[in-house]
N, C-alpha and C positions, 0 to 999 in steps of 0.2 A: 669898777670893773663890771663888764656885762656878764649876765648869767648865760651859759651856753645851753640852749634848749635843742635837744635832738628830737625832731618830729619823725616818728616811725609810721609808715603807711604802706598801702599796697597789699602784698601777700597772696598766698594761695587761697583764693576765695572767689565766689561768684560776684562778690561786691567789690572786686579789685578796683575797677574804674571809678566807682562811687567814692571809694576811699581816697583815690588820687585827687578828685575834685575837692573833697572836704579839706584835705591836708594842704593843698595849694592855696585855697581860700585862707586858711588859718595862718600859714607861713607869711602870706603877704599882708596880714593884719596884725601880726605881733609887733609890739612896740620896739622899733629898731634902736631906740636910745637905751633901752633896758636889757634887751636880749640879743645874743648872737644866735641866729637861727641856722641849725644844721639839719638839712634834709637827710633822712635815712629811708630810702625807698627799697622795698622788698619786692622782687619780681615774682611772677607766677610760678617760676621754678625755684623760688626760695633763696635767691642770691641777693645780698645786701649791697646797695650802692649809695654813695654820697657825692655831693658836688653842688655848687651854687646854681648851676643851670637847671637843677631839678625844681627850683621854685617857679619855673615858667611852664605853664600847662601845655604850651605848644611842643615842648620837648617830648611829650608822650605820644605824639602823632606817629613817631617812628621809634619803637623801643630799642632798636638796634643801635641808635645813636647814644642811648644811655649806657649801653654795654661798652661802646667804643670810647666815649669821652668821660664817663663817670668813673669813680674809684670804687672798685670792688672791695668791700671791707667786712670785718667782723667786729662785734662789740664785746668787750670783756673788761675785767678788773685787772689793773696792772700797777703795782707799786703805789697804791694810795689814790689812784685815779681810774676813771672809767673812760676807756679809749676806743676809738675806731682805728683799727689797724688794717692796712692793705693786705689782701690775700696774695697778690702777685709778688714775686721776688724782684728786688730785695724788699722784704716785709718791713714796713716802717709805720710809725704812728702818724696818722693823718691829722687827727685832732682829738681832744678830750671833750667829754660831755658832762655837764653838771646835773641835768635832769632830763628825763625822757617824756615826751608827750605822745602817747599812742593815739593815732587817728586811723585805726584799722577797723573796718566794719565787717561783721560776720565771722566766719570760720578762721581760726588761728590768730585772731586779733581781739575781737570784742568778746570772745568766749572764755577768756582767762588764760589762754596759752601764752601770749606774749607777756602778760602780767606775771605769770609764773617764772618765766626766764628772767625778767627784770628784777623780781624780788629775790630770786636765787643768787644773782650776782651782787645784789645789794644796792642797786642804783635807785635814787628817788624817781618816782614817776607820777604822772597826772592821772586822775580818774579812779574808778572802782578797782578794788583789789581782786585777787583770784576768785574768791568765793562768790562775791556779788556779781562778778562778770559771768561766771558759770551759770548761775541761776537766772541771770538776766538774759542770757542768750538761749537757754533751753526753755521753750514754751511749756513743756510738760512739768519740769521742776517748778517753774514760776507759778503755774496754775495750782499745783499741789500746795504751795506755800500760801498763795492768796486764799485758797479754799480753807486752809487750816485757821487762818486769822479772820475768816468770815468776811472777806471783801467780796463784793458782788461780781460774779463771773458768769459767762454763758455756760450752758450744758456742753460737755465735751467727752471725748474718749480718745485713746491713742493706742498705737501698736508699733512694732518693729517691722522692717521690711522682711525679715526672716519669718515672722509670724504670718504675714500676708502670703508669702510664697509657699509656705508649707501648711498653713491652716486657714486658707482663704475664706472658706465658708463660715468658720467661727468668727473671723474678724468682721466679715460683712454682717453677720447676725448681731454682733455687739453694736456695730454702727447703726443698725436698723432701729435701735432703741431711741435714737435721736430723731428729730423732726426735720424734714426738708423745708426750705433749702438749707444746705450745709456748706461750710467752707473748709477746704482741705489745705493743710500747710505742712511743709517740711518743718520739723520742730526746732531746728537749731540754725536756720538761715534767716536772712532778713531782706529788706528792700523789695518785698512782695514777690521774690523769686520763687517759682514753683507753686504759687497759690492759685486756687480756682474755687469758684462758687458753683455748686451743682444742684440740680433740681430733681434728679432721679438716679436709680442705681447704675444705669448705663454711663451717665456722666460721672458718677462717683468712681467707678472702676477706672475710667480713662484718667481722671484726676489723680487717683492714687498711683497709677503706673507712671505718671509724669513726675509726681512728687518724690517717689523713691529714687529717681535719678539724682536727686540733690541731697538726700539725707537718709539715714538708716531708721530714723524715728519720725513717725507721722502723727499729727494731731488733727482731729476732726471736731468741728464745733458747729453748733446751731447758729444760723444767721439771725441777727437782731432785726425784728420787723421795724418799719418806718425809720430806717437807720439814719442817724446823724453822727458823724465821726468828729470828735474833738481831741485836741492834744494840748498838753501843758509841759513845760520844762521845769526841772528842779535843779538848783545848784547848791552844793554844800557837802556835808558828810553826816555822820550819825548824830553829831552834836547840834549843828546849825543847818537850816535849810532856807532857801529863798525861792519864791515862785515867780514864773514868768506870766505873761498874758496867756489867755486861753485862745487857741485858734480853732476854727471850724474848717475841716478839710472839704473841698468841693471836688467831687469826682464824677466823671461821666459813666463810671462803671459801678459794679457792686462792691468794690473796694478800691483803694488808691493803688493804681498799678505802678510798675517800675517806670514806664514811659512818662506817666503823669508826675512822678516824683522828680525824675532826673533829666528828661529829654524835652517834653513839650514846653513851649513857652520860652525857650532859650534860642539864642542866635547861633549861627554857624553850622558846620557840618559835623556829623558824627564820624570820628576817625578812631579806629581801634577801640571803639566803645566809649570814647571821651568826646563830649561835645565842646567844641572850641569856639569862643567868641573873639572879638577884636581886642578885648582887654584881658581880664583875669581868666575868663572862660566860663563854663557853665556855672550857674548859680546853685546847682544841686537842689536840695530840698527847698531852698529859698525861692525857687522858680515855680513850685507847685501852686495850683489855684487854691485860694483860701479866703475865708472871712476872718478878719483880725481887727477887733476882738470877735469871738464867736457870738452868734445870735442865740444866746441861752439866757435863762432867767438868773437873777442874783442867787436864788436858792440852789439851782443846779450848778452854777459856778462854784459856790461854796462847797457843795458835795464833792465835786471834782477835785478841788484844792485839798480837802481833808483826806480823801482817799489817796491822792498823789503823795502827800507827806507820809502817810502810814506805810504805803508800799515802798517808798524810797528808804525809809528807816529800817523796815523789817528786812529788806534784802541787803542792808548794809552798804548801800550805794554811795558813791562819792564822785566829785567832779560835776559834770553836767550830764543829765539824763533827760530823755523825753518820754513821757508816759502817755499812752494812747487809750482813749475811751470810746465806747460805743453807747449811744443813747437811743432809746425808743422814743421818737419825737411825739408819739401819741400818748403813751403812758408816762413819759418823762423818767422812765427807769434808766439808771446809769449803771454801766458795766465797765470794769477795768479790763482792758484788752491785753496790753503788754508794756514792758519797760524796755527802752533802748539805752544801753549804758554808754554807747558812743554814737549819738544820733547824727544823721546826715546834716552837714553844714554846722554841726555842733549846736543846732537849734538857735543860731545867732539871731534869726529874724524874730523869734518870739521874745527875745530880750531887747532887741531894738525897739519893739513896740512898747516897751516900758521905759524907754529912754536910755538904755544901757548899750553903748556902742560895742561892736565885736572886739575891738582892741581892749576895752575894759573887761569884757567877759573873759578873754584869754588870760589877762593878767590875774584875775580873780582865781581862775582854775589852777594856774601855776602856783599861786600862794597857798591854795588848799592842798595841792600835792606836796609842797614842802612841809607844811604843818603835819599832814598825815604821815609823812616819812619820819619826822621827829618823834611822833607818838609811837610809831611801829618799832623804831630802834630803841626806845626807852623801855620796852617790855623785855622780860627774860625769855630768851629763846634757846639758850644752851647753858651748861655748867662748866666752870673752870676745872672742876675735879675730873680727872681721867680715871674712870672705874676700871679701865683695862690695864692700868699700870700694875705690873707684877703678874699679869696673866701669862700662863703657860699652857700649851696644848694638853700636856699630860696632867698637870695639877689643877687646872682651872684657876679661878680667881682666889688670890690670897687675901685674907682679911675681909671677906665679903660681909661678915656680920656688922662691922662698923659702917660699911658703905650702905648697906640696906637700910639701916636706921636713918641715915642722912637723907636718903632719897624719898622716904615716905612722906 
């Protein structure tokens, strides 16, 4: 019997189209002999749809077709099974799902929101849990943790949009303690959205005002001199980890832009934000320019690998992550930049460079998800004892002395 894998993607996020690309790539590479692939597409207005036609990237050229021909559903627990039920009358169960594979980048997907819902209803899922997803998406939380465990990071500061609007001079004064050039980032988005490198205060103010359109929390960092960007992927959980090849990102800008990640170098036209080619469609992150393996020394590679494992385990990450590094190519100083808990294209290209096909990678991730689910349900999360039994509004709890002793 095939395992029914519900692939969730899309959502209310600036990375909506990127998520579609990554998910369609994965759905078409899952082993059809082992898995029944069930697309679960979430629109930008948060409606959920399923249907086999969603495996075809060309369907997303006209989103109205999905609403017309797809089945509008909800996912919930029903009589021992996790089911997708149609929202339209007559409400009927479309299919059941054994495990969910979230491939949602950014807000409401990569940040722990969807993981929280899945864990609340009890369904097994692939990837990082709520806690590691939250800190993996929030660059401020992440930096605070990396700083605590003494991982090498760039100098930074951060603030809320409220602070900037109401205490602008104080915010700018704090930022002035850093050295130009600086890079301005929305703290909880990804795919290089809203990011700018600035050389002076005029550019800084312009960049801040752009960034706060995307996020309430903004982070400002010093730019690394003689910059070389390298990335590595980690697969596993807190017990076991495997490392991919290290890539060197080649960018014509001061950082890898959204266009360089997802648009340049692919075939076809951009329609509704999705680049469509003649076959599967855009290669997503796999289409970005890179050196693979990276042009770094064995010593630097070892340092990157060691830091990657430490960061992955400290954040409690699981499934597949990509960890990005900044290197001063003159001093050879290595800085950890950030972790991506659901990376574009699931970093398949970094594993293929080690001889691991995308289909094998996906199989490994599902197996890790199943094992993590078994560990999670083996822990005690509630008690059979009902301490409210015998409770009355007037008299309070009866026999609380005995109950208190048992709960300590």
